[in-house]
Backbone as a chain_set.jsonl record, in Angstrom:
{"seq": "MSGIFDGAMCLAYPGKVIELDGDFARVDFGEGTIRDGVNTSLVQAKVGDYVLVHAGYAIQIVDEAEARETLDYWQQILANVPEERTAYETQLKGGL", "coords": {"N": [[4.412, 8.617, 20.961], [1.037, 7.075, 20.994], [-1.972, 5.168, 20.031], [-4.113, 3.751, 18.082], [-2.731, 2.445, 16.065], [-0.733, 1.296, 17.196], [1.493, -1.317, 18.341], [1.944, -4.77, 17.43], [1.843, -5.495, 14.758], [1.423, -6.991, 10.767], [1.007, -5.109, 7.922], [-0.655, -5.258, 4.52], [-0.364, -2.829, 2.011], [-2.462, -2.343, -0.791], [-1.778, -1.672, -3.997], [-1.434, 0.026, -7.259], [0.445, -1.671, -10.026], [2.872, 0.708, -11.607], [4.824, 1.008, -13.469], [7.38, -1.112, -14.477], [10.738, -1.959, -14.115], [12.649, -4.331, -14.279], [12.893, -6.261, -11.2], [11.7, -4.495, -9.771], [9.243, -2.255, -9.09], [7.196, 0.394, -10.231], [4.991, 1.901, -8.195], [1.649, 2.935, -7.628], [-0.469, 3.728, -5.117], [-2.454, 6.063, -4.865], [-4.57, 8.474, -4.064], [-2.231, 10.741, -4.304], [0.012, 9.346, -3.559], [2.789, 7.58, -4.734], [5.069, 4.967, -5.384], [8.641, 4.017, -6.061], [10.639, 1.592, -6.446], [9.846, -0.821, -5.525], [9.79, -4.09, -4.11], [9.28, -6.858, -6.679], [9.995, -9.094, -7.238], [9.131, -11.974, -5.598], [6.455, -12.082, -6.822], [4.939, -12.652, -10.036], [3.935, -9.983, -11.379], [2.931, -7.449, -13.376], [2.595, -5.077, -15.512], [-0.267, -2.186, -14.634], [-1.304, -4.551, -13.024], [-2.4, -4.797, -9.796], [-0.832, -5.158, -6.624], [-0.236, -6.691, -3.227], [1.566, -4.826, -0.929], [4.359, -5.494, 1.466], [6.331, -3.875, 3.567], [8.048, -2.943, 1.535], [8.036, -5.035, -0.169], [6.026, -6.669, -2.909], [3.621, -8.679, -2.241], [2.187, -10.132, -3.033], [-0.438, -10.758, -6.279], [-3.84, -8.671, -6.427], [-7.165, -8.939, -7.531], [-8.471, -5.912, -8.992], [-11.191, -5.262, -7.845], [-10.722, -6.302, -5.077], [-8.417, -4.789, -4.282], [-9.841, -2.416, -4.296], [-11.632, -2.536, -2.566], [-10.451, -2.601, -0.299], [-8.753, -0.709, 0.005], [-11.046, 1.622, 0.796], [-12.042, 0.35, 2.568], [-10.067, 0.986, 4.405], [-10.132, 4.011, 4.366], [-12.498, 4.207, 5.621], [-11.98, 3.278, 7.93], [-9.553, 5.258, 8.685], [-11.61, 7.239, 8.522], [-13.061, 7.273, 10.851], [-11.221, 7.994, 12.603], [-10.036, 10.595, 13.391], [-7.967, 11.574, 14.727], [-5.998, 9.915, 14.796], [-5.301, 9.877, 12.177], [-3.784, 11.997, 10.274], [-1.373, 11.178, 11.561], [-1.092, 8.9, 10.673], [-1.011, 8.462, 7.812], [1.227, 10.305, 7.269], [3.095, 9.156, 7.805], [2.89, 6.695, 6.162], [3.334, 7.645, 3.654], [5.842, 8.277, 4.039], [7.005, 6.375, 3.376], [6.921, 3.009, 2.26]], "CA": [[3.52, 8.758, 20.211], [0.404, 5.887, 21.103], [-3.005, 5.03, 19.232], [-5.195, 1.922, 17.263], [-1.755, 1.66, 14.915], [0.706, 0.728, 17.704], [1.703, -2.756, 18.367], [2.713, -5.698, 16.324], [0.88, -5.75, 13.744], [2.039, -6.148, 10.306], [-0.15, -4.354, 7.268], [-0.024, -5.243, 3.199], [-1.172, -2.04, 1.613], [-2.61, -2.559, -2.2], [-1.334, -0.113, -4.943], [-1.047, -0.759, -8.92], [1.982, -0.931, -10.319], [2.628, 1.56, -13.129], [6.328, 0.886, -14.384], [8.36, -2.477, -14.076], [12.306, -2.388, -14.112], [13.484, -5.909, -13.675], [12.521, -6.78, -10.198], [11.47, -3.453, -9.096], [8.399, -1.616, -9.582], [6.741, 1.994, -9.191], [3.215, 1.519, -7.277], [0.811, 4.709, -7.6], [-1.088, 3.929, -4.175], [-3.656, 6.429, -4.639], [-4.053, 10.178, -3.618], [-0.531, 11.187, -4.967], [1.414, 8.27, -2.672], [4.116, 7.115, -5.606], [6.894, 4.64, -4.251], [9.322, 3.687, -6.489], [11.486, 0.459, -5.761], [9.191, -2.072, -5.022], [10.294, -5.508, -4.889], [7.968, -7.583, -7.251], [10.621, -10.809, -6.937], [7.823, -12.447, -5.019], [5.396, -12.528, -7.587], [5.212, -12.228, -11.815], [3.469, -8.452, -11.771], [2.8, -7.02, -14.74], [2.241, -3.249, -15.375], [-1.309, -2.598, -14.428], [-1.801, -5.228, -11.8], [-2.489, -4.411, -8.329], [-0.3, -5.594, -5.863], [-0.499, -5.832, -1.83], [2.684, -4.507, -0.442], [4.399, -4.722, 2.522], [8.082, -3.539, 3.989], [8.853, -3.002, 0.066], [8.015, -6.176, -1.103], [5.118, -7.097, -3.104], [3.654, -10.154, -2.065], [0.47, -10.889, -3.553], [-1.439, -9.899, -6.726], [-4.96, -9.3, -6.456], [-7.816, -8.196, -8.724], [-8.541, -4.53, -9.329], [-12.414, -5.004, -7.259], [-10.265, -6.552, -3.957], [-7.951, -3.556, -4.048], [-10.837, -1.022, -4.429], [-12.305, -2.66, -1.757], [-9.602, -3.155, 0.783], [-8.995, 1.019, -0.21], [-12.29, 1.572, 0.756], [-12.284, 0.24, 3.91], [-8.901, 1.928, 5.05], [-10.454, 4.986, 4.642], [-13.678, 4.895, 6.592], [-11.48, 3.148, 9.004], [-9.139, 6.502, 9.057], [-12.343, 8.62, 8.897], [-13.419, 7.227, 12.356], [-10.098, 7.997, 13.981], [-9.461, 11.508, 12.744], [-6.703, 11.807, 15.653], [-4.871, 8.734, 14.122], [-5.062, 9.678, 10.411], [-2.732, 12.563, 10.454], [-0.469, 10.532, 12.064], [-0.82, 7.504, 9.306], [-1.242, 9.302, 6.629], [2.435, 11.035, 7.137], [3.859, 7.4, 7.612], [2.577, 5.827, 4.595], [3.531, 8.602, 2.476], [7.253, 8.609, 4.554], [7.469, 4.973, 3.04], [5.735, 1.74, 3.046]], "C": [[2.129, 7.396, 20.265], [-1.081, 6.042, 20.161], [-3.01, 3.411, 19.008], [-3.761, 1.753, 16.387], [-0.395, 1.186, 15.767], [0.426, -1.084, 18.022], [1.917, -3.758, 17.393], [1.958, -6.293, 15.401], [1.532, -5.71, 11.801], [0.635, -6.439, 8.907], [0.281, -4.839, 5.69], [-1.037, -3.795, 2.775], [-1.733, -2.556, 0.041], [-2.687, -1.19, -2.388], [-1.138, -1.135, -6.587], [-0.026, -0.257, -9.321], [1.772, -0.539, -11.755], [3.787, 1.453, -13.967], [6.557, -0.154, -13.902], [9.834, -2.046, -14.789], [13.031, -3.885, -13.719], [12.438, -6.353, -12.771], [11.916, -5.627, -9.769], [10.49, -2.587, -10.036], [8.022, 0.063, -8.961], [5.493, 1.629, -8.912], [2.697, 2.54, -6.94], [-0.255, 3.651, -6.284], [-2.293, 4.704, -4.116], [-3.307, 7.522, -4.044], [-2.607, 10.557, -3.69], [0.038, 10.126, -4.141], [1.87, 7.466, -4.174], [4.92, 6.384, -4.927], [7.567, 3.918, -5.761], [10.412, 2.409, -6.03], [11.001, -0.72, -5.023], [9.432, -3.046, -5.321], [9.391, -6.225, -5.624], [8.774, -8.923, -7.724], [9.894, -11.783, -6.597], [6.546, -13.06, -6.197], [5.817, -12.395, -9.336], [3.593, -11.179, -11.729], [3.223, -8.061, -12.988], [2.305, -5.276, -14.502], [0.792, -2.916, -15.53], [-2.418, -3.551, -13.589], [-1.401, -4.826, -10.541], [-2.116, -5.2, -7.496], [-0.577, -5.382, -3.742], [0.967, -5.566, -1.509], [3.122, -4.236, 0.594], [6.02, -4.926, 2.777], [8.713, -3.805, 2.483], [8.621, -3.854, -0.466], [6.094, -6.177, -1.789], [4.547, -8.509, -3.196], [2.434, -10.879, -2.153], [-0.075, -9.771, -4.835], [-2.935, -10.078, -5.992], [-5.536, -8.966, -7.307], [-8.024, -6.536, -8.223], [-10.059, -4.543, -7.79], [-11.884, -5.059, -5.932], [-9.382, -5.202, -3.429], [-8.925, -2.363, -3.818], [-11.5, -1.518, -2.684], [-11.627, -2.653, -0.102], [-9.114, -1.351, 1.363], [-9.785, 1.877, 0.745], [-12.251, 1.583, 2.588], [-10.926, 0.745, 5.142], [-9.488, 2.905, 5.263], [-11.771, 5.548, 4.892], [-12.812, 4.26, 7.955], [-10.764, 4.478, 9.889], [-10.518, 7.751, 9.205], [-12.895, 8.496, 10.135], [-11.986, 7.637, 13.262], [-9.111, 9.212, 13.424], [-8.101, 12.273, 13.44], [-5.675, 10.698, 14.742], [-4.463, 9.3, 12.843], [-4.046, 10.737, 9.851], [-1.491, 11.647, 10.466], [0.177, 9.325, 10.706], [-0.447, 7.863, 8.425], [0.413, 9.412, 6.245], [3.209, 10.085, 7.642], [3.693, 6.529, 6.819], [3.162, 6.75, 3.888], [5.615, 9.182, 2.821], [8.06, 7.432, 3.276], [6.756, 3.959, 3.534], [6.529, 0.822, 3.415]], "O": [[2.33, 6.6, 19.348], [-1.232, 7.12, 19.586], [-2.398, 2.423, 19.415], [-3.718, 0.611, 15.93], [0.671, 0.821, 15.272], [-0.585, -1.778, 17.916], [2.109, -3.273, 16.278], [1.536, -7.449, 15.352], [2.031, -4.656, 11.407], [-0.222, -7.317, 8.811], [1.494, -4.85, 5.476], [-2.209, -3.693, 3.138], [-1.046, -3.537, -0.244], [-3.12, -0.195, -1.807], [-0.868, -2.301, -6.874], [0.456, 0.872, -9.228], [1.065, -0.976, -12.662], [3.724, 1.802, -15.145], [6.022, -0.39, -12.818], [9.894, -1.84, -16.001], [13.862, -4.172, -12.858], [11.341, -6.749, -13.165], [11.209, -6.098, -8.879], [10.678, -2.268, -11.209], [8.319, 0.672, -7.933], [4.983, 0.847, -9.714], [3.145, 3.177, -5.986], [-0.81, 2.701, -6.837], [-3.222, 4.258, -3.443], [-2.198, 7.754, -3.561], [-2.006, 10.557, -2.615], [1.231, 10.398, -4.276], [1.025, 6.688, -4.617], [5.524, 6.844, -3.958], [6.787, 3.293, -6.48], [10.976, 2.636, -4.96], [11.573, -1.396, -4.168], [9.438, -3.362, -6.511], [8.334, -6.224, -4.994], [8.248, -9.722, -8.499], [9.952, -12.711, -7.404], [5.986, -14.153, -6.278], [6.938, -12.06, -9.718], [2.459, -11.594, -11.968], [3.573, -8.961, -13.751], [1.838, -4.626, -13.566], [0.359, -3.315, -16.611], [-3.641, -3.483, -13.469], [-0.243, -4.547, -10.229], [-2.874, -6.157, -7.335], [-0.94, -4.376, -3.132], [1.663, -6.422, -2.055], [2.804, -3.17, 1.122], [6.745, -5.822, 2.344], [9.607, -4.615, 2.235], [8.967, -3.742, -1.641], [5.143, -5.736, -1.143], [4.899, -9.346, -4.028], [1.906, -11.83, -1.576], [-0.174, -8.549, -4.721], [-3.293, -11.026, -5.292], [-4.844, -8.548, -8.235], [-7.689, -6.138, -7.108], [-9.848, -3.834, -6.807], [-12.266, -4.119, -5.234], [-9.62, -4.659, -2.35], [-8.599, -1.417, -3.101], [-11.735, -0.682, -1.812], [-12.242, -2.694, 0.963], [-9.104, -0.881, 2.5], [-9.241, 2.753, 1.418], [-12.378, 2.449, 3.453], [-10.972, 0.794, 6.371], [-9.618, 3.089, 6.473], [-12.207, 6.671, 4.64], [-13.031, 4.817, 9.031], [-11.016, 4.81, 11.047], [-10.448, 8.824, 9.804], [-13.277, 9.542, 10.659], [-11.892, 7.523, 14.484], [-7.928, 9.088, 13.104], [-7.419, 13.181, 12.965], [-4.659, 11.031, 14.133], [-3.296, 9.185, 12.47], [-3.403, 10.336, 8.881], [-0.758, 11.447, 9.497], [1.248, 9.078, 10.151], [0.705, 7.557, 8.116], [0.902, 8.846, 5.267], [4.311, 10.53, 7.96], [4.412, 5.53, 6.792], [3.844, 6.055, 3.135], [6.343, 9.974, 2.223], [9.092, 7.532, 2.613], [6.176, 3.823, 4.611], [6.092, -0.183, 3.976]]}, "num_chains": 1, "name": "protein.A"}
């Protein structure tokens, strides 16, 4: 499959920390996508914080407004490329 999401680009996706267990978190990415086992050892995240997650690691804490703005941008992008949206959402729900 080829499309706009092909290529060598790394992305981080924002999510809300809803549980912590040591260096690992349960993160809610919205729209029913929740991931367990996100490694938070690189940041000082607390329950309720929004974090950017890349390759299973929380790499930065962001404020809620920034997280929501980023999520809105993703929705706008995906709304304008409907043929890519299903493939991307399937990949996202399969694991970050």
